[in-house]
N, C-alpha and C positions, 0 to 999 in steps of 0.2 A: 371094627367101627361101622356103624350103619351109614349108608349113603343118604344124603339129604337132598331132595329135589328143590329146584328154585325156578321161578319164572319171572322174567322182566319184560315189561312192555313199554315202549316209548311212543308217545302221541306224535301227531304230525309236526308240532313245534318241538324243537330239541329241548326247550326249557321245561317241558312237562315230563317227569320221569316217574315210573311206577315200579315197585318191586314187591315180591311175595316169596316167603319162605315157609315151608311146612315141615314140622317135626313129627316123628313117628309116635304112635300111641304108647303110653306108659302111665304108671302111677305118678302123681305129682309130689315134688318136694319144694318147688319154687313158690313164690307168692301166688295166690289164686289169680290176681290180676291187678296191675298197677300202671299208672301213666303220669307223665308230667310234660309241661310245655318245653322245659329246658333248664339249663343252669350254666354257671361260669365260675371259674376260680383260676385266676392268673395274675401274674405280677410283672412289674418292670421297674428297675431302679428303685426298689424299696417301696413302691406303691402297689398295694394289693387291690384287686378288683374281685368282688364276690357277689354272685347272684345265686341264692339258694334255689333248689328246685321250684319252679313256678307251677301254680295250679295243680299240686299233686292230688291224685285220687287213688282209691283202692277199693276193690270189690268188698273187702271186709272192713272198710272204714268210711272215709268221706267219699261218697260215690260220684259227686259232681263238684267241679271247682272251676274258677276262672281267675285270670290275672290281668291287670291293666298293663299298659306299656311300661317297660322298665329301661332306663337309660343309665349306663355307667360309663366311666372313661374307657373308650375304645370298643364298647359293645352295646347293642340295643336289641331288646326283644319287644316286638309288638304285642298287642292284646292276644290272649289265647284262652282256650277252654279245654277241659278234660271231662271224661265220663267213664266210669268203671261200673258196669252193670252185670247182674246175674239174672237169668230167666229160667223158669222151669219148662222144659220142652217135652217131657214125658212124666205127667204127675203120677201115674201108676207105678213107675219105677224110680221116681225121684231123680230123673235125669236132668241135669242142668247145662246151661251154656253161659260163658262169660264173654264180655267184650270190653276191652280197656283201650280208650281212644284219646288222643291228644291232637288238637288243631291249633296251629299258630300262624302269625302273619308278621311281615315287616321286620324280619331279622336282618341285622346289619353288623358287620365287624369291621371297624376302622382302625384297630390297634396296630395293624401291620403297615399302614401308610407312612408312618414316621421313619420306617427303615426301607422304603421303596417298594413296598408290597401293594397289592390291590385292595380296593374296598370290596368286601364280600357281602352279597345280598341274597336273601331268599324271600320272595314276595309273599308266598303262602305255602303251607305244607300241612300234611296230615299223616298220622300213622296209627295203626291199631293192632291189637293182639287179641285173638279169639281162642278161647279154650272150650273143648267139647270132651265127651267121654272117650272119643277115639283119637284125640291128639290136640295139637295146637297149630295155629298159623299166624304169621305176622306180616303186614304189608305196609307200604309207605308210598306217598306221592309228594312231589315238590314242584312248584311253578315259579317262574321268575327268578332263576338263578343268574346271578351276575358276578363277574370277577373270577370265575373258575375256568380260566383259559385252558382249552384242550380237553375238557370233560367229554367223554365219549357219549354218543347218542344213546347207547344202551348201557346202563350202569349195572354191573353185576353186584351181587351181595358182597359186602365187605370190600368194596372198591376203594383203594387208597389213592387220592388225588393229591399231587404235590402243588402247594401254593408257592409261587416263586416271585422274587423281585425282578425288576426289568433286566438285570444282569445274569439271571438264571439261578441265583442263590435260592435254595429251598428254605422258606421261612416257616412253613407249617405243613402238616398233612391233614387232609380232611377225609375221614372214612365215611362213606355213604352206605346206608343200610347195614350198619355195623351190627352183626348178629352173633350171639354167643349161646351155647348150649351147656347145660350142667355136665359135670364130670362125676360119676357116669351119667350119661344122657337119660334123663327120666321123662322126656317128652316135653319139657318146658322150653320157652324161648324168651330171650331178652334182646331187645332191639333199640338202637339209637338211630334216628334218621340221619344225623350227621354228627361226627365226633371230631373236633378240631384239636390238634395237639401242636404246640409251638416247638420249633427247633432251637438249639443254642444260637444259631446264626441270627435269629430274630431279636435276640437280647430279651425275650419274654420267656417266662416259665409258666406252665400250667395248661389248662384245657378249657374247651367250651363244648357243651352238648346241646344240640337242637333237637328236641323231641326225644322222649324216652318211654319205653313200655316194656312190660314183661307179663307172662301169663303161664298157666299150667293146665294140663288136662283136668277136667272136672271129675270129682269122685262118682 
């Protein structure tokens, strides 16, 4: 298995977190480039909450998109935008580069408060995936994180944070910079800025994704 390098940088304020993952070069099998502001699908006591992917874009489809604020029981996504572009960097050799980016604001999850959990907030965030002839990279940034008690100053890729009630019960997990690679690894990357999964103790089932992107090396 190839080793994947990663860099994380934290700004002066702990609320601002940056991450970057780089994949090795290879021919692509993943989508050329896609992104969305986020989505949600969870339920409690027979009530289902559904937020389809917001402002989806694709290099080979709708290249720019936007979404207004969306509020459902227990969750809110603020306004967001996405952009999936392809540019020619070497016309003589038809070499291209793609960039798939999503930007969002004012995310809030209040669904856990009824079972003693915190209100989770992300004031603003951004993630992007870039594909070139030599490989791909994906990066993310988030500012104004609230309710994530004990989050480290430097957040590594695929960091799983336990969201707990006041008595220590784990109600959900939040995976930051959730990154996956194809099997076998073809050089593509898929990344979620934050992936929330509820535990049985929360009495909720389902998940919430804040920011999603994926891209592949360009041909």
